N, C-alpha and C positions, 0 to 999 in steps of 0.2 A: 585278424587283419585290422590294422589301425583305422579308426574312423576318419573319413575325409573332413577337412575343415570346410565349413560352409562358405560359399562364394557370395560376396556382396557386390559383384560386378554390376555396373550399370552401363550397358552397351552404348547408349547414346552419349553418355558422359565420357566414356573412353574414346569414342570417335572425336568428340570435341577437343579433348586434350591432345589426341594424336595430331589433329590439325594445327592447334596452337603451337605445339612443340616443333612441328615440322617448319611452319612459317617463321618461327623465331630464329631459325638457323639459316634461312634463305635470304640471300642478298637482293633477289628480284621477286616480284609478284608471280604467282603461279595460277594457271587455269584450273578449273574444276577437275578436268581429266588428269592433269599432272599431279594434283594433290591426291586424287584417288589412287593413282598408280604408285605414288611414293609411300603411301601408308597401307598399301595392299587391300584396298577397298574398291567396290564398284562405284561409279559416279552416282548411281541412284541411291546408294547407301548414305552418301555424305551430302547430297544436295540440300536436304532440309537442315542438316547441321550447319552448313556454311551460311545458309540464309538466316538462321537463328542467330549465329554469332555476329553476322553483319547487322542485323536489326538491333542487337544489344550493344553495338559499337566496338566489338572486339576485333572485327575484320572490316576492311574497306575494299571496294573494287575500283580498279583504274578504268580508263576508257576502253581498254582492250578486254574487258570482262575478266581480268585476272585479280586474284585475291592477295591482299597483304595484311599483315598484322598491324593494328594500331597501337597506340601507347596506353590504352585503357587499363590493362593490367598493371603497368608501371605506375600509373596515376593512383590506382587503388592502394598499391604498396606504400606510396608516399603519404597516404592519408592515415596509415597506422598511427595511433596516438603517440607512441614513443618517438617515431621518426618525425612526425609533423611538429611535435613540441621541440625536438632537438633542432630542427632546421629553423624554426622561429627564432631560437636563441642564436643559432650559428650565423645566419646571414649578415647581421650587422657587424659581427666580429670578422667575418671573412672579407667584407668590403674594406674595413679598416686595415686588415692585414695586407690585402693585395696592394693597397695604396702605399703602405709603409715599406714593403719589400720590393715593389715594382715587378711582381710576379703574379701569375694566376694561382688560385688555390681551389680545392674541391673537397667534398665529403663523399666517402664511399661507405657502403654497407655490405654485409655478407648476404649472398643470395645463392643457395645451394652450395656448390663448390667454387663459386667465383665471387670476386669483389666487383660491385657495380657502383658507378658514379651516380649519385642522386642529386647533387647540388654543385654549382661552381660559380666562381666570381672571376671575371677577367680584369686585367689592368691595361686599359686601352692606351695609356700614355707611354707604354714601353713595349718593346718586342718581347713576347713571352709565349711559352708553350701552353696550349689550352686542351684539357681533356674533356671530350663531349659528354653531356649527360646521357646515361644509358650505356656508356662504354663499360665492358666487362673483361676481366682477365682472371685466369686461374689463381687461386689463393696463394700458392707458393711463388708464383711469378710476379706477385704484386708486393710492393713495400708495405702497403696497408694490410695485405693478407698475412704477411709474416709477423706484423705487429699483433694482429688478431691471434695468431697461434701462440705468440710469445706470452700474451697476458691471459691465456686460458688456464684454469686450474690444471695441475700437473697430470691428473688421471685422464681428463678430457683431452689434453694436448697429446698424451701418449696414444690414446685411442685414435685420434685423427692422423697422427703420423704413421700409425700402423696400416692405414688404408692407402698410403701413398706408394706408388710403384715407380721403378726406374729412378730412384733418387737416393742419395746418401743420407739416410735418416739420422745417423749418428752425428754427421757434420751439421745437418740442419738443426738438430737439437742443441748443439753447442752455439750455433748462431742465434737461435731463439733466446737462449740464456743471456747472451750478450745484449740483445735488443731489450729484453726486460730490465736488465741492470741499468742501462743508460736511459731507458724510457722512450725511445723512438728508434726508427730505422732511417738510415741514410745510406743509399747505395745507388750505383748506376742503374738506370732503367734497363729492364730485360727486353724491352721491345723497341725503344727509340734511342739511337746513338746520340750522344751529346747531352742527354737529360739525366740529371741526378734526382732520384725520388726521395723526398723527405716526408715522413708520416708519423703522426702522434695519435694515440688512442683517445677516444671519448667514451666515458664510462656510464653504465646504467647504475641504478640504485644499489645493486648487489656487487658493485665493483667489477662487473663483467664488461668487456669492451663491446659497445653497441654500434659504434661508427668510428670513422677515422678522418682526421683532418690532414690533408696531404698537399704538398707543393711540388710540382714538377719543375725543378730548378734548371733553368737555362742559364748555366753559369758562364758569365762573360769573363774574360781574362782579367780585366781591370777590377772586377768585383770579387774575385776569389778571397781576398783578405776579409771580406764582410760576411763570410759564411757563418762564422760563430754568432754574429749579430742576428742573422736571419733565423738560425735555429732558436735563439733566445726569444725572438718575437713570435715565432710559430708556437713555441712551448707556452708562452704567456697567453696567446689567443686560445689555445686548447684548454688551458686551465680556467680561463674566464667562461668559455662555453660550458665546461663541466659544472662550474659554480652556478651559472644561470640555470642550467638544466636541473640541478639539485633543488634550487629554490622553487622552480616551477612544480616539481613533484612533491614538495614538502606538505602542502595542504592535503593531498590525497593520502599520504602516509599517516598524517595525524588523524584524519577522519577514520581510518581503518584500525587505528591502534586501540587495543582493548582497554577499557577503563579499569583503574585499580579497584581491588576488592575493598569493601568497607569492613571494619572490625566488628 
């Protein structure tokens, strides 16, 4: 009889994650009893879990004594060194880009199987479509998500495509090849009628895509001939962000490089 693998389960931690994952998908705050019922626990089991999460700032309570998830986890994610450094470089470029094209722009990153907006810049002097920070969408349904898949190493891309269900993987693979060849995605939004999504990759030191600069183009009839100019400006902004990010990382890489051997 094969030996059972040891269990490293921490019950209290599992309850906390159950609560966080539940509330992350709920549009409205929930009472203690509603949370307990939804995760198949008794109110007494999760009372202290809820209070601890509240004291640490991960949950908040409204006047009706109902719990909701705060942005604490999201804020921690933004403080990751790579993302924080990238956004430090990106924001000035995004502001200049929004002013130049008269459209909003945003940066998205991968989180699980979804693309999440972590930064945005609006252009208040013109009517434009704005994607809220924290907005998420499945990878394949997002222009930035398809760019992410397109620029992955071939073996990793194939492994990710193999996990997708109810989708034409062969057709998607051809689309990803075209996206990689031209360097960006430009396609009608899968969720908003009248918006065309434009997305360019931003790269890590190992040439992997780490984030994506995107513009939800509200294309007005009189501006359609300017689309090529917009693509050129967004490409240039993405390249400048990449260059700035590379310069920011260079001292770290130099410090860790092994010294040459002496003869």
